[in-house]
N, C-alpha and C positions, 0 to 999 in steps of 0.2 A: 504494500501502499505505499501511495507517497504522494504527498499533498500540494496541490495547484493553487497558486496565490489568487488574490480574489479579480482580479482582472482577466486572467485566461479562464476563470472559472465562470465569470459571468456571460465569455464571450459565446463557452459552450452553451450555455440555457439559451441565447440571443439564436445560435445556431440551430438549437430545436424549438424553435417556436415561441420563446416566452419573451415575456416582455421586461427590460432590466433598465437602467440608468445612464445614460450616455454617459461616457468615459472614455480616457485616455491615460498610460501609464508614461510616466516620463523619467531619464534619469539625469537631466540636466535644465535649466533653466532656460538653455537656447533652444533646446529641444519643445519647453513649453510655451514659449513664444511664438515657433514655427507651428505648432500644433493648431494655437489658439487662430491663427490666422486662416484656418481651412476649416474651423469649425464653429458655426454660427451660435451653437447652443453656450459656448462658454463667454460669450457676452450677454445673452437675453436673460440670464436668469441668475441664480445664486447657487455656489458649488460649495463642493465639501472636497479638503484635502486631507489625503491619508497617509501612513508609511504605508508601503508596498512588499509588507515581509512579513516571514511568520512567526511573528512575535504576539507575546497576548498583552490585554490590559492596555490598547492603545491610544485608547482617552485619557489611563489616569496618567501615562509618560507624557502625555503635550503633543503626543505623535497624532493625531487628529483635530484638525480647524475645521468649525463648519459657518455655514451664513454668509461667504465669502464673495466678494467680487474676482473679477478678474485681478486685477493690481493683488487683492488680498491673497489672491492662489498663488502668485507668482512668491510673494513677501512669506508664505508659509510654508512653500517648497522649498526657498533659500534658507528658511530656519531647518526645514527636516532633512534635508540631503545634508550627509557627512556624521548627523546624530551617531553617538556612538551608546548601544543598548549592550551592555555585557562584552562579547567580543565581538559584537556584531556592531557594523559601519552601515547606517542607513543608504542604500544605493538607487531607491526608487521610490519614486511619489505616483498615489492613482490619485488623480480631479475626475469628478465625476459630479452631475448636476444635484444638486439639494430636492430631493422630492417632497414637496409638501403632504402630510399625509397624518389620519386620523387614527387609525388603527393598523395593527400590529397582529400578525397571524404569522403559525410556524408549520412548516415543510419539512421533511427528511426521507428520503430512501438509503437503509441500512443494509451493508452484503450479512446475511445469518449463513450457517450450514446447511439450513432448509432451502434458503431461497432468500427471499427479502423479505425486508418491514418496511411496510409503510407509516409514516408517522406523522400525526395533524392534529392542531391545536388552533382555536380562536381567539391564542391569545400566544404574545410573543415578545421578541427582546428581552429584556434581564429578566422577565419573571419568570421563564422559562424553565431556570434550574429550578427555583423553587418551589413550581408546581406540576415536577415531574410526570407524577402520579396520575395527572389529569390526562394528559397527552393521548388521543387514542392512537391506535394503532391494526393494521391488517397486513396478514403475510401473503405472499405471492411464491408458488413452489418452483424451484427451477425448471427452466424453460416455458415457464407460462408465463403472462401478461393481467396484467387487472380489469376486470371489465370495468364498462360506464358504471352499472349497477353497481358492483361492490366498492367503487370510489365515492359515489355520492351517496353511500350508507354511512361511509367513513366520514364523510365532510355532516352529514346528518349525526352523526356520534359525536363528534368534534362539537357540536354545536353551532354552526352555521345554517342558514336560514334562506330563503327563499332564493334568488336568483345566484347568490353566492354556491348555493349547493352545487349546482350547474358549472358554473363557470370554475370552483375550485376544481372539480374533478377531472375538468378537462385540462386545467392546468397539471394537476397532478400525474395527470396521461404521461402528459408531454415531459413530465420529469423522469418519469420512470422510463421512457423513452430515451431518453438521454443517458441516464444509468446504465442502462442494458447495453448500447449501440458504443459508450465511450469506456465502456470494462472499467464501469462505475464500482466503486466499495464504500463509498458514503457521501451521500449530497444533500446539502442541509441548508436550506433556506429560513434566514431568520432574520430579519421579517420581512414577510411577505407582506404587501399592503394594497392599498387600490388607490388609484389614480383619481384626478377631478372627472376624467372621462369614464369611469366604472370599470378600468379594465384593473386587472390583478399585478401586481409588479414584484420581481425579487431587490430588494434593495441592499441585501447581504448574502455571501453562498461560503460555505466552505465546500471544497470539492476535492475528495481523495479519489486516486485513479488507482488500477494496477499498471505501477512503471512497466513490468515486463511487458505489457501490451503493444507498446509504442511500434513495433515495426508494424504493426494492423492498421496505423493512422498516420498516415504520411502527411495531413493535415495540424498535427502538433506542432504547432513552433513556439512553445513554450516550454521552460526548462521546469522541473518539480521544484520547489522549496525544501533548503536542507531541513533535513531531522536534528542538525547540531546546534542550532540556534546562528548560525550565520550559512552568506550563501554557498553556493558551491564553487571550489575553486574551478580554474581553467582546466589543472590534470585532471579533476573528479569528474566534469561534465566531458573531456572530452571520453572515457573510459565508459561512463554511462551511455553515451552516443554509440559506442563501438558493441559494447551491451546489448541494445535495442536491435542489433542486425544481423546478431549471428546464432549460432545455432546451439551453443554452449552458453559457457556466464562468465563475462570475467568483473570484478568489481574493486572498487578504491575508495577509501575515505582517509584523509590524510589527521594525523594525530599530533600537532607540533610540541616537540620538546622531548619525543621519545627518542632513544639509540638504538633501540633493535626493530629494524624493520620486517615485515612479513610478507612472503608469496607464497602461502599455503594452497593445498589443493583441493577444495570444497567445504563449504560451510562449517559441517563439524570440525572439522582441523583448524580452520582459522578462529574459532569460539577458543578449543581446546588450548592452543598456544596464545593466543592473547591472556584469557584467564590464567595459566602457567607460569606465564613472565609477569605478570603483576602479581601473582601469589606470592614470587620468588625475590618481590621487592625491585625488578625490570621495569622500563617505559616504555611501551610499544610506539612505535611512530606512524603505524598505519592499519587500517583493518583491510584486508586484500582475500582476495579468492578467485581459483580458476578452475570450474568442475563444467562437466557434460561433455566434454572433449572438444575443446571450443578448438578455432584454427591457429596455427602456430605465430600467425601475425598475431592474432589480437592477444597471445600471450608475452606476445615480443612486447606488444604495445603497454601492457600492464607493466613488466618488467623495466619499461625503460623508467615509467613514472616512480615506481617503487626504489629503486636503484640511486635514483636522483635525488633522493628527501633528502633533506640538511640535515647534517651533525650526528646522521648513523654511523655506527661500530659495526654489526650485525646486520646479516640480511639471514634469516630462517627460510629456505624454500623446504616446505614439508607437506608431507600427508599422510594416509594411511595405504593401504593396500586397495587400488584403484579395481573396479571390475570392468569399464570399459574405458576408458581415459587411454591413451596410448602417451605411455609414459615418454620413449623415445620423443613421437612427436612434437610434445608439450615442452619438454626438456628443452629441444630445436630452437623453440621461440624465446624459452629465458636465457638460451645463449647466446643468441644473436642479441636482445636486450641488453644483456651485462657487457656483451661487445663494444654497443652503441655508444654508452653510457661511457666504458672507459677511454673510449675515442676522445669524449669530452674532457678527459681529464680527472674522473669521478673513478671512486671504487679501489683506490691504490691502497687504501690503509682497511678496508672492509672486511671482515671476515665471513666469510660466508657459508653456512650449515645448511647441510642436502638432507634428506629422509623420504626416501619413496619405493613404493612397491608397487607392481600391477604388469599389464601386459605389456614388454619389450623394456622392461625395468633394466635388464642388464645392458643392453645395449644405451639407453639414457641414462645412466649411472657413469659408465665409462665415458659418455662424452663430456659430461661435468667433468671427471678426474684430471680429464685434459687437459681442462683451462687453467691446471696448474702450471703446465709448462709458458702459458701463456702470459706467467707473471700472476694470477689473481689468489687473494690465500683462500682456497676450497676446500671442505672437507666435506667428504660423501659418503654415507653409510646406505645401507639396503634395509629392507623389511624385517631383519633382525634385532636391529637396535631399537630400545624404546623408545617412544617418541619423548620421554621425559630427558633420556640423555642429551638430546639435540637443547633442549632448553637449558638444560644444568652448563652444555659445554657454551652455549652462549652467554649465559650471566656471570659465569665464572673467566670466558675469554679464550679457553683451555679445551683439549679434547686430552681422553684419560689415552 
């Protein structure tokens, strides 16, 4: 599950026929000036400016400014951009039209083991959490779609009356279509409101999608929000892009300040090595994994990012015994990545610890050992060496 920021989340709603406020996302005052010349709505009505990042309590942090004219929106953008919250520096601001409204409602579609739950309430905004037990829901089984009759019943149960019953049912039908077709995990509109013309409009949006389905959506021109309270780095984004179009998987997250870099095979090995190193007082420099027999060029790209991390003294290339991942092939990608990074003047004083088993492990391990002849400080072990020993060697900086 990966979070999409408010702007592209609103764009997805609009794509599926739901009304949202006019909005733009900017990264500079110059960009806002340029967009203002092309968007009449920015001159005609009142505006809202908000930090466009994955952080909570934006209003309390002073990162939401309301009831602005264009000049005020420019001033708010100047104030918000570059603002530091913890380790995050605000790099984007969303400017949207301010929609006067008197009522607020709540809608959501949430993935469950059985299919999906549709949640609805005739109240919204800050009241939702304190009145969670009053929210009504209906379940849709995997592969099914809700009927209008089912949604109208839900709207009635939730307290909607008159023509709002039908309007809400139709709106939720579109929301569910968006959820299904865009590989949604969780879509929440809070608040949903009504315009002066009687149309339902989504005023705020939480969007969680299946990031691994990106290859099915060539029109996804947005980046996912980082789960770590900061924007993704350029290298993290590059590996995510590769991961979205290969048959296997490559993952990479930087953890500044560590001296032990990780290049494990599979998510289980990744968590094991990270936990084992931290438990023994070590500091990891990243999270990474390659799994599902990815192409060697993808592993090479991942290796280049891991091996180029600043301040590292050790790299653990570890894994258990693969079932179908070709050790020789994936090691070819790792070896190429090591050579590329070393050619740029790095890795000369970095110890590399290798432990792996699986198809073509003998050939792969021999190719790794051959790197010693090229000046790499490499230590290679087969399936008979416990994974715990590799962590001990890296922590102690020496092998038995």
